[in-house]
SERO-4910 file (N, C-alpha, C, O; in steps of 0.05 Angstrom, whole numbers):
BEGIN
 pado doro    nc1    nc2    nc3   cac1   cac2   cac3    cc1    cc2    cc3    oc1    oc2    oc3
  Met    A     17    -24      0      0      0      0     18     25      0     36     27     16
  Met    A     12     43    -18     27     68    -20     18     88      1     -5     91      7
  Thr    A     38    101     13     32    123     31     26    148     15     32    150     -9
  Leu    A     14    168     28      9    193     16     35    206      6     36    217    -16
  Glu    A     55    205     23     81    217     15     93    203     -9    104    217    -27
  Gln    A     91    177    -11    101    163    -35     85    171    -60     97    174    -81
  Arg    A     59    174    -57     43    183    -80     51    210    -89     53    216   -113
  Lys    A     56    228    -70     65    255    -77     91    255    -91     96    269   -110
  Thr    A    110    238    -81    136    236    -94    134    227   -122    147    238   -140
  Ile    A    119    206   -127    115    195   -154    103    217   -172    111    219   -195
  Tyr    A     84    231   -162     72    253   -178     92    275   -184     93    284   -207
  Arg    A    108    283   -164    128    304   -168    150    295   -186    164    312   -198
  Ala    A    154    269   -190    175    260   -207    169    265   -237    187    264   -253
  Arg    A    144    269   -243    136    276   -270    145    304   -276    136    323   -264
  Arg    A    164    306   -295    176    332   -300    164    347   -324    164    371   -324
  Gly    A    155    333   -344    146    346   -368    168    350   -388    163    358   -411
  Leu    A    192    344   -380    215    344   -399    221    315   -407    227    299   -390
  Lys    A    219    310   -432    223    282   -442    249    271   -432    251    247   -425
  Glu    A    270    287   -432    297    278   -425    298    267   -396    312    248   -390
  Leu    A    283    280   -378    283    271   -350    262    250   -346    267    231   -330
  Asp    A    239    252   -359    218    232   -356    228    204   -365    219    184   -354
  Ile    A    246    203   -384    257    178   -393    270    163   -370    270    138   -368
  Tyr    A    283    178   -352    296    166   -328    277    162   -305    276    141   -292
  Phe    A    261    183   -299    245    183   -274    221    164   -276    215    151   -256
  Asp    A    207    163   -298    183    147   -300    188    117   -294    174    106   -277
  Pro    A    208    104   -308    212     76   -301    221     72   -272    212     52   -259
  Tyr    A    237     89   -262    246     86   -234    223     89   -215    219     72   -197
  Ala    A    207    110   -219    184    115   -201    164     92   -202    153     84   -181
  Lys    A    159     81   -226    139     60   -229    148     33   -221    132     16   -212
  Gln    A    174     27   -225    184     -1   -222    202     -5   -198    205    -27   -188
  His    A    215     16   -188    235     12   -168    231     28   -142    239     19   -120
  Tyr    A    220     52   -144    218     70   -121    204     57    -97    214     58    -75
  Leu    A    181     44   -101    166     33    -79    180      9    -66    175      3    -42
  Asn    A    198     -4    -80    213    -27    -69    240    -19    -58    254    -35    -47
  Ala    A    247      6    -61    273     16    -52    273     18    -21    252     20     -9
  Ser    A    297     19    -10    299     23     19    289     51     26    286     68      9
  Lys    A    282     55     51    272     81     61    293    103     55    285    125     48
  Glu    A    318     96     58    340    116     53    340    124     24    343    147     17
  Glu    A    338    104      6    338    110    -23    313    126    -30    314    144    -47
  Gln    A    290    120    -19    266    135    -24    270    164    -16    262    182    -30
  Gln    A    282    168      7    286    196     17    306    210     -2    303    234     -7
  Leu    A    326    196    -11    345    208    -30    332    216    -56    338    237    -67
  Phe    A    314    199    -66    300    205    -90    282    230    -86    280    247   -104
  Glu    A    270    231    -63    253    255    -56    270    280    -57    261    301    -66
  Gln    A    295    278    -47    313    301    -48    320    308    -77    321    331    -85
  Leu    A    326    287    -92    335    291   -120    314    306   -136    321    325   -151
  Ile    A    289    299   -134    268    311   -151    262    340   -142    246    354   -155
  Glu    A    273    349   -120    269    376   -111    287    396   -126    282    420   -126
  Tyr    A    307    386   -140    325    403   -155    312    413   -181    293    400   -190
  Glu    A    322    434   -191    312    446   -216    319    429   -240    340    416   -240
  Asp    A    302    430   -260    307    414   -284    334    419   -298    347    400   -306
  Pro    A    344    444   -300    370    448   -313    393    433   -298    411    422   -311
  Asp    A    391    434   -272    412    419   -256    409    389   -261    429    376   -265
  Leu    A    385    379   -260    381    351   -264    390    342   -292    402    321   -295
  Leu    A    385    358   -312    394    352   -339    424    350   -340    435    332   -352
  Asp    A    438    369   -327    467    368   -326    477    342   -313    496    330   -323
  Trp    A    464    334   -292    473    311   -277    467    285   -292    483    266   -291
  Phe    A    445    284   -306    437    259   -320    449    257   -348    456    235   -357
  Leu    A    453    280   -362    461    279   -389    491    285   -394    501    281   -416
  Ser    A    504    294   -373    533    299   -376    548    286   -353    536    272   -337
  Glu    A    572    291   -352    588    279   -331    590    296   -306    605    290   -287
  Glu    A    575    318   -306    575    335   -282    564    320   -259    544    306   -261
  Lys    A    576    323   -236    568    309   -212    547    325   -196    548    350   -195
  Ala    A    529    311   -183    509    323   -165    524    333   -140    547    327   -136
  Pro    A    510    349   -124    522    361   -101    532    342    -79    548    349    -62
  Ser    A    522    317    -79    531    298    -59    537    271    -73    526    265    -94
  Ser    A    555    256    -61    562    230    -73    538    211    -72    535    194    -89
  Asn    A    521    214    -52    497    197    -51    478    202    -74    467    184    -85
  Leu    A    474    228    -81    457    234   -104    470    225   -130    456    215   -147
  Thr    A    496    228   -132    510    218   -156    507    188   -159    502    178   -181
  Ala    A    509    174   -137    505    144   -138    477    137   -146    473    118   -161
  Leu    A    457    152   -135    429    146   -142    424    152   -172    410    136   -185
  Ile    A    436    173   -182    433    179   -211    445    157   -228    432    149   -248
  Arg    A    468    147   -220    480    124   -235    462    100   -234    458     86   -254
  Lys    A    450     95   -211    432     72   -208    407     75   -225    399     56   -239
  Ile    A    395     99   -226    372    104   -242    379    101   -272    363     89   -287
  Lys    A    402    110   -280    411    107   -307    415     78   -315    409     70   -337
  Met    A    425     62   -296    428     33   -301    402     19   -304    399      1   -321
  Tyr    A    382     27   -288    355     15   -291    343     19   -319    329      2   -329
  Leu    A    349     42   -331    339     48   -357    350     28   -378    336     22   -397
  His    A    374     19   -374    387      2   -393    385    -28   -387    400    -44   -399
  Glu    A    368    -35   -368    364    -64   -361    351    -79   -384    347   -103   -381
***
């Protein structure tokens, strides 16, 4: 059963930018609810960033502000290529 907070997070993960939705949609639908509480919280932090920053982190080699966010981005990118 999804909590209200989880529902809000999945909804906020919809960006409207195809480049980001390609990564966020599969993660939110297939992996987010099964992730550890820590990873869910990290994803919630990640989606609070502005789209231009997220694009830089996902589409280039620029690193996110923390190593935990960078690791989550790598993980999300790997899920896309499963």
